[in-house]
Each structure stands twice: as C-alpha cells, then as structure tokens.
C-alpha positions, 0 to 999 in steps of 0.5 A: 221133882226129878222128872224130865223137864221136857215132859213137864208144864212147870217145875221148880228150879232147884238151884235158883228156887224159881218157879219155871212155867211153859208160857201157854200164851205163846203156844203153839207158835213158840215154846218159851219158859218163864221164871217166876219168883215174885208175887206180881209175876205169879199173879200175872202168870195165873191171871193172864193164863201163862199157866192155866188149867185147874191142876197146873194153877194149884201146883204153880201156886204152891211152888210159886208161893214158896219161891216168893217166900224165899225172897221175903226180907223179914227178919222175924218169924212173925214178920215172915208169916205176915208177908206169907199171908199177904202174898197168899191173899194176893195170889188167891185173887188171880182166878176166883173159880179155880178151887185148886188154887185155894187148896194149894195155897192153904196147904203151903200156909199150913206147912209154915207151922212155926219155928225159925224162918229157915225151918218154915221155908224147909217145910214149905218146900217139902209140901210144895214138892209133895203137891207137885208129885201128887199131881202127876200121880193123880192124873196118871190114876185118872187116866187108868180109871178113865180107860175103864169107860172107853174101848179101843177105837172110840171117838172122843170129843173134848173142850178147852184143854184138860191135857198135859198143859193143864197139869204137871203131866198127863192132864185130866180129861186127856189122861185116858188118851195118853194111858191108852196110847201107852197100851197101843190103843187108838182113839180119835179125838175131836177138839173144840177150838174153845172160844174166845181164847182158843185153848182147844185149837192152840193147846189141845191140838198142839199137845195131842199132835205132838204126842202122835195122837189122832186129833181133829179141830172143830168150831165149838158150834159144830159139836152137836152135828157130830153127835147127831151123826153118831160120830162121838162115842163119849165126851170127856172134859175137865173141871175147875170146881165141883160142888157138893151135889156134883154140879161143876164149873168148866170153860164156857161152852161146856154146858152146850156140850152137856145138853147136846150129849144128853139129847143125843144119848152120848156119855158125858164124863168129867175128869176131876182130881180130888182137890177140885171138889169143894165140900164148902160149895153146896151147889153150882149156884154157889160157884163164883164165875170169873168175868174176863176182859171183853178184849179177849173176844173182840181182839184176842188172837186175831190180827185185826179187831173182829167187832165194832168199837164201843159194843158191850161184851159178855165174857164169863170164863166158865159155865156151871153144868148141872150134875143131872147132865153128867154120866160119871166123874173120873177121879184118881180114886175111881169112877163116880157114876151119876147118869 
C-alpha cells in the first residue's frame, strides 16, 4: 500500500496498524480522517456511512478486521480464532446488502489458516493488502473497459456516488470518466443529488469538481426530463450486489433511472467489480434490502425538520433493478452486454 494517501479514500497506517478512512459524513464541508482499530468503531463507520460504496466497504472490512485482530488479547490460537469469528460476524451485520463486505471478511478469515497467532496475523495482513491493491487495479480496468462504450464529448448521468470515494481509488461508475480525462477526453456529467443522504450532491459533485471534471447537479426527479430532451448519451451507475441472473441492487432511485432510460432509449450501464457478483443469489428477489432510519429523510442534512413529527417513513437503502433494463455490465474483465 504505497500509493499517495492524498489520492486514497482509505488505507492502513503501517506504523500503528490502524485503518484510516476519509470520513464521508463530513464532506463536502470538511476533509477529516478517522482512525479505526476496534470492532465497534469499524461497525459504526460502515453503518453510519463514514465509509461507503461497495468496494470501499469491502476493503475497509478487510483492513479493519486485521486492525482489530492485532489487538485481540487471546493467548492461544484457538482463542484468537474464536475472537476473529465473533468480530467478523459483528462487522458483517453492519450492511446486509453489500456483497463486497461478506466477500472481504471471508477472505480475511480464510487467511488465518492456522499456525501461531503471529503467523495468522501475518497472513491476514498480506491478504488485506492484496484486497487493497486488487481494488485499485479492478477499478482502473473498469475504467478502461467502460471507455469502449463511450465517445469523447458524451453527456453522462449517474446516481449516488460510485467514484473515487466509493472505492480505494478511481471508483466504478466514474472510473471511465477519470480514465478518459487522463487521455484528454471530455465528458459532461449530470449527478442526481440522491435523496435522502445526498451522496450525489455531497460526494459525486465534490470529487468530480475537485478533479476538474464538468459536473452538473440535479434533483433526482429531474433526470427523466433530461432524457426526454435528448441530453443524455448514457446512464452509468454502480451496484452493491449482482444476482446470478444479472438483477442487481443499487441505491434507491436507480430503478427510476433504469425505467426512464429504457423508455427513452438511453443506454443503461452498470459498473460491477467481480466481488459484487453473488453466485449464491439466484435473482433480485433473493437480495436482502437494508432499511435505514427514517430520520435520514425527515432530519438528515437539513438545519430543521422537514416533515411532521409522528408520521411513518419508508426508507429502503436500495432498489433492485431487473436485468431486462440493463444494457451492459462493465467489469474489470470486460463488458457483458445484455440489452
């Protein structure tokens, strides 16, 4: 993990063996980092979206589980493995929809394949570092393959945040934008604000503007009008889990985009790293959808409450989008065309 920290969303402090994350709940107002070395701190960081985005959650879980394990007080390998499994189960419960979370935790547990405690820690650190480096390489490859679907000057629409802040570096849906900018290409990007937590407004606009990209913010309900006016060449979104039949889950509001894109004949692309594919999930009906606190809608990111006290609130974190609405998946291994 030798990349410049200024370009990274999270990393392992090699001196203290602590996970360091950029606190995304403070953006765009403040750039602050948080040091994590306990199971409770890691759980809270994932649950409260201090670290978010499927790839970033997976990497944070890997590095964070290692950081926790370094501090276990067990004196025997058996006790160490018991603590490891207990901590892993606790962290896994933070976000039930994110496939990368479970994938990364499984890899770290398997790395502790026996031997002394120190040997298991060494193997865990090696595996966590590999997951970190793989994420950078995967996202970079997604960017390269995504460019094959785009042309210089295209106007793109995205939802939520699937850029640098959703991964270690580059991101998924925004990776083609960054790869194209490195080649001197120009894309105009429209970013949905993404209610209720405003990841598009706070995070996508923040990182694209900071990178010098051409980005325009819009309310979620305005996207259909842009497509109706013929102003969108392609929609590109990320995903949190892909079922075996290519149904997928992504931030609430993605389904509306997919339906509108189909109606107006706009290509709908999904950037999906291979760890996001869940072979054990047959269709989108099998994807567990996380329900978030109602306060995110009624109070979050506003100076005053925006709804009456005592009302009911429906706040699923994700939509499940049928594969029939998808034009193609962009993976690190290539493009999978569906529609």
